C-alpha positions in Angstrom: 48.9 100.4 109.6 50.5 103.6 108.2 53.0 105.3 110.5 51.9 108.8 111.5 53.8 111.6 109.7 55.2 113.0 112.9 57.0 109.8 113.9 60.6 109.3 112.8 61.8 106.3 110.7 64.0 104.0 113.0 66.5 103.6 110.1 66.9 107.4 109.8 68.6 107.8 113.2 71.8 105.8 112.2 72.0 107.7 108.9 71.7 111.0 110.7 74.4 110.1 113.2 76.7 109.0 110.3 76.1 112.3 108.5 77.0 114.2 111.7 80.2 112.1 112.1 81.2 112.7 108.5 80.6 116.5 108.8 82.7 116.6 112.0 85.6 114.7 110.4 85.5 116.9 107.3 85.6 120.0 109.5 88.8 118.6 111.1 90.3 117.6 107.7 90.3 114.0 108.9 87.7 112.4 106.6 89.9 112.4 103.5 89.4 113.9 100.0 86.2 113.8 98.1 85.8 112.3 94.7 85.9 115.7 93.0 89.2 116.5 94.8 90.9 113.4 93.4 89.2 113.4 89.9 91.9 115.5 88.2 94.7 113.3 89.5 92.7 110.2 88.5 92.2 111.5 84.9 95.9 112.3 84.6 96.8 108.8 85.8 94.4 107.3 83.3 96.0 109.2 80.4 99.5 108.2 81.5 98.6 104.6 81.9 96.8 104.5 78.5 99.8 106.3 76.9 102.3 103.8 78.3 100.2 100.8 77.2 99.8 102.3 73.7 103.6 102.9 73.6 104.3 99.3 74.6 101.9 97.9 72.0 103.5 100.0 69.2 107.0 99.2 70.4 106.4 95.5 70.6 105.0 95.4 67.1 107.8 97.5 65.8 110.9 96.1 67.7 109.6 93.0 69.3 109.2 91.5 72.7 112.3 93.3 74.0 110.4 96.5 74.5 107.8 95.3 77.1 110.5 93.2 78.8 112.8 96.2 79.2 109.8 98.3 80.4 108.9 95.7 83.0 112.5 95.7 84.2 112.6 99.5 84.6 109.3 99.4 86.4 110.4 96.8 88.9 113.6 98.7 89.6 111.8 102.0 90.1 109.2 100.3 92.3 111.8 98.7 94.5 113.7 102.0 94.9 110.5 103.8 95.8 109.5 101.2 98.4 112.9 101.4 100.0 112.8 105.2 100.2 109.3 105.1 101.8 110.3 102.8 104.6 110.0 104.6 107.9 113.7 104.0 108.9 115.1 105.2 105.6 112.8 108.2 105.6 113.8 109.2 109.2 117.5 108.8 108.4 117.0 111.4 105.6 115.5 113.8 108.1 111.8 113.4 107.5 109.3 112.6 110.3 105.6 112.5 110.7 103.8 114.4 113.4 103.1 111.2 115.3 106.7 110.2 115.2 107.8 113.5 116.6 105.3 113.2 119.4 106.6 109.8 120.4 110.3 110.8 120.7 112.0 111.4 124.0 114.3 114.4 124.3 117.3 112.5 123.1 115.4 111.2 120.1 114.2 114.7 119.3 117.8 115.9 119.3 118.7 113.2 116.9 115.7 114.0 114.7 116.7 117.7 114.6 120.3 116.8 113.8 119.1 114.8 110.8 116.9 117.6 109.6 119.8 120.1 109.9 122.0 117.7 107.8 119.2 117.4 105.3 119.4 121.2 105.0 123.2 121.0 104.4 124.3 122.0 108.0 127.3 120.3 109.5 126.1 119.1 113.0 127.8 118.1 116.2 125.7 116.6 118.9 126.5 117.4 122.5 124.8 114.6 124.5 123.5 115.1 128.0 121.1 113.0 130.1 118.3 115.5 130.0 119.5 118.6 128.1 121.2 117.6 124.8 122.4 120.4 122.6 123.5 120.7 119.0 126.2 122.9 117.4 125.7 123.4 113.7 127.6 125.2 110.9 126.3 126.1 107.5 128.6 126.3 104.4 127.8 130.0 104.2 129.3 130.6 107.6 126.2 130.7 109.8 126.3 128.9 113.1 123.6 127.5 115.3 123.4 126.5 118.9 120.2 124.4 119.4 118.5 123.7 122.7 115.4 121.7 123.4 112.4 122.5 125.6 109.9 119.9 126.5 106.7 121.0 128.2 107.1 122.9 131.5 110.9 123.5 131.0 112.6 126.7 132.1 112.8 129.9 130.0 115.3 130.0 127.2 117.6 132.4 129.0 118.1 130.0 131.9 120.5 127.9 129.8 123.5 129.7 128.2 124.6 128.6 124.7 127.5 126.2 124.6 130.9 128.1 124.7 131.9 126.5 121.4 129.4 128.5 119.5 130.8 131.9 120.7 134.0 131.5 118.6 134.1 133.5 115.4 132.0 136.4 114.1 129.1 136.9 116.5 126.9 138.2 113.7 126.8 134.7 112.2 125.6 133.1 115.5 122.0 132.2 116.3 120.5 130.5 119.3 117.6 128.1 118.2 115.2 126.8 120.9 113.1 123.9 119.7 109.8 123.0 121.4 107.2 120.5 120.4 104.5 122.6 122.2 103.7 126.3 122.2 105.9 128.9 123.8 104.5 131.3 126.3 104.2 135.0 125.7 107.1 135.8 128.1 109.3 133.4 126.1 108.5 135.2 122.9 109.1 138.6 124.5 112.5 137.4 125.8 113.6 136.1 122.5 112.7 139.4 120.8 114.7 141.4 123.3 117.7 139.0 123.1 117.9 139.4 119.3 120.0 136.3 118.7 117.4 133.7 119.8 114.8 132.1 117.6 111.9 130.0 119.0 110.8 127.1 116.9 107.4 125.8 118.2 105.5 122.6 117.4 103.8 123.8 114.3 107.0 125.0 112.7 108.8 121.9 113.8 106.2 119.7 112.0 106.6 121.7 108.8 110.3 121.3 109.0 110.0 117.6 109.6 107.7 117.2 106.6 110.4 118.6 104.3 110.3 122.4 104.6 113.6 124.2 104.6 114.8 125.7 107.9 115.6 128.9 106.2 111.9 129.4 105.3 110.9 128.9 108.9 113.5 131.4 110.4 112.7 135.1 110.5 114.0 137.1 107.6 117.5 138.3 107.9 118.5 135.3 110.1 
């Protein structure tokens, strides 16, 4: 018996749900690239692989088996170095963190991460440990100095903690107070920092960009 035209196909409902899920993931940039997005890179990779293979064939016929053996050795060395550099521990020691890794850090771990990111940007850093309020003092080769404080969620305003006395030595024009927060600063925090003139607020979005490899100088306001 034919199914009436107004009834729905039972197999269509799972397909519709899947399409809705895919649309939602794509809207949040969580579904991954489409084929047309990776096609140019795939074509370049194909050309490179074909060129390498052709070069090895010509080299082996011209010089001998030494060419493919040497190429294999170079490839193995490069591959091992790449694997080591991509290990999470080695990557973090170089001052690069994922958003999830930043989220999982406690306040002491966040201070260590920021110290590593500063060193990655050529700052000389000194950590001032404290049970709940660690601070950093940093100096750049160009003479700039930083006092870094950290604010987890629901912490006091930036002006409730004075910068460490060590940072007041020297030219005051080279000093900057940096407040790092994994969340979002309130409007009153932003207004206070603007009035102060020597305080810069680094919120969660800027912190993630910094941890991914962006330079701190590009995240600071111009003239700082």
